[in-house]
Structures are given as C-alpha cells and as structure tokens.
C-alpha positions as CSV (number, residue, x, y, z in Angstrom):
1,X,-22.4,-64.2,27.4
2,X,-19.5,-61.9,26.9
3,X,-19.6,-58.3,28.7
4,X,-17.3,-55.2,28.2
5,X,-16.6,-52.7,30.9
6,X,-14.6,-49.7,30.7
7,X,-12.4,-48.7,33.4
8,X,-9.8,-45.8,33.9
9,X,-6.3,-47.2,34.4
10,X,-4.6,-44.0,34.1
11,X,-5.1,-40.3,33.5
12,X,-3.0,-38.0,31.4
13,X,-2.8,-34.2,32.1
14,X,-1.7,-32.1,29.0
15,X,-0.6,-28.6,29.5
16,X,1.3,-25.8,27.7
17,X,4.0,-23.4,29.3
18,X,3.9,-20.2,27.1
19,X,7.0,-17.9,27.4
20,X,7.0,-14.5,25.6
21,X,10.2,-12.5,25.0
22,X,10.8,-9.1,23.5
23,X,14.2,-8.7,21.4
24,X,15.5,-5.9,19.5
25,X,17.8,-7.3,16.6
26,X,20.1,-5.0,14.8
27,X,21.9,-5.7,11.6
28,X,22.6,-4.9,8.1
29,X,20.9,-6.6,5.1
30,X,23.4,-7.4,2.8
31,X,21.5,-8.6,-0.3
32,X,17.9,-8.6,-1.3
33,X,16.7,-10.7,-4.2
34,X,13.2,-9.5,-5.6
35,X,11.4,-11.4,-8.5
36,X,8.4,-9.8,-10.0
37,X,6.3,-12.0,-12.6
38,X,4.2,-10.0,-14.6
39,X,0.8,-11.8,-15.5
40,X,-1.5,-11.1,-18.5
41,X,-3.7,-8.8,-16.5
42,X,-0.7,-6.8,-14.9
43,X,0.6,-6.1,-18.6
44,X,-3.1,-4.9,-19.5
45,X,-3.2,-2.6,-16.4
46,X,0.3,-1.2,-16.2
47,X,0.0,1.8,-18.6
48,X,-3.0,2.9,-16.8
49,X,-1.3,2.4,-13.2
50,X,1.5,4.3,-14.8
51,X,-0.4,7.2,-16.1
52,X,-2.3,7.2,-12.6
53,X,0.7,7.6,-10.5
54,X,2.0,10.4,-12.7
55,X,-0.6,12.6,-12.0
56,X,-1.4,11.5,-8.4
57,X,1.0,14.0,-6.7
58,X,0.6,16.7,-9.1
59,X,-0.2,20.0,-7.2
60,X,-2.8,21.0,-9.7
61,X,-5.0,17.9,-8.9
62,X,-4.5,17.7,-5.3
63,X,-7.3,19.8,-3.9
64,X,-9.8,18.9,-6.6
65,X,-12.7,16.3,-6.7
66,X,-12.2,13.3,-9.1
67,X,-15.6,14.6,-11.0
68,X,-13.8,17.7,-11.7
69,X,-10.3,16.3,-12.8
70,X,-11.5,13.0,-14.8
71,X,-12.7,14.6,-18.1
72,X,-9.3,16.3,-18.5
73,X,-7.4,13.1,-17.5
74,X,-9.6,11.0,-20.0
75,X,-8.7,13.3,-22.7
76,X,-5.0,13.2,-22.0
77,X,-5.2,9.4,-21.8
78,X,-7.1,9.0,-24.9
79,X,-4.8,11.6,-26.6
80,X,-2.0,9.2,-25.8
81,X,-3.8,6.3,-27.9
82,X,-4.7,4.2,-25.1
83,X,-8.4,4.2,-25.9
84,X,-11.3,4.7,-23.7
C-alpha cells in the first residue's frame, strides 16, 4: 500500500512595490513621418467628407437645423455630378 501526503516545505510571498513620479519633458520634435494608406472605402467617401467639411463652418449654415440645410446641400452635391 502506497500513501501520499502533502506537506508545506516553504512559503513564498509575492509582493509588488509601486512607485509613481511625475515628470515634465520639454524638447523639440525634429521630424515627423506620417504614412496614410487609403482603402477602397476611403476613396469612396473622400468626396463626401471634403464636401461636408467645405460647408461645415460657413456662417450661412452655422445656426440652421440640418433639415432646413439638407435640401440645399443635396442640390449642390448632385449638381457636381456625385449622384444621390
């Protein structure tokens, strides 16, 4: 007959010391590389985004509700040959 018995040989305590610090870094960025890849959907929507951003800050549209502005902008959009 064989018998197994578990017994504690040693205990291990695991802890963590956390140190936080606040640091202000002042430096000049010398170079920034940006790479933008245009996907198929980006090409499809780019004209609409461009059109919208063109009119987004025009003073004649700033204080108007979308439902009153939309017919006028739709006519302008369609007159440029973009379709509905």
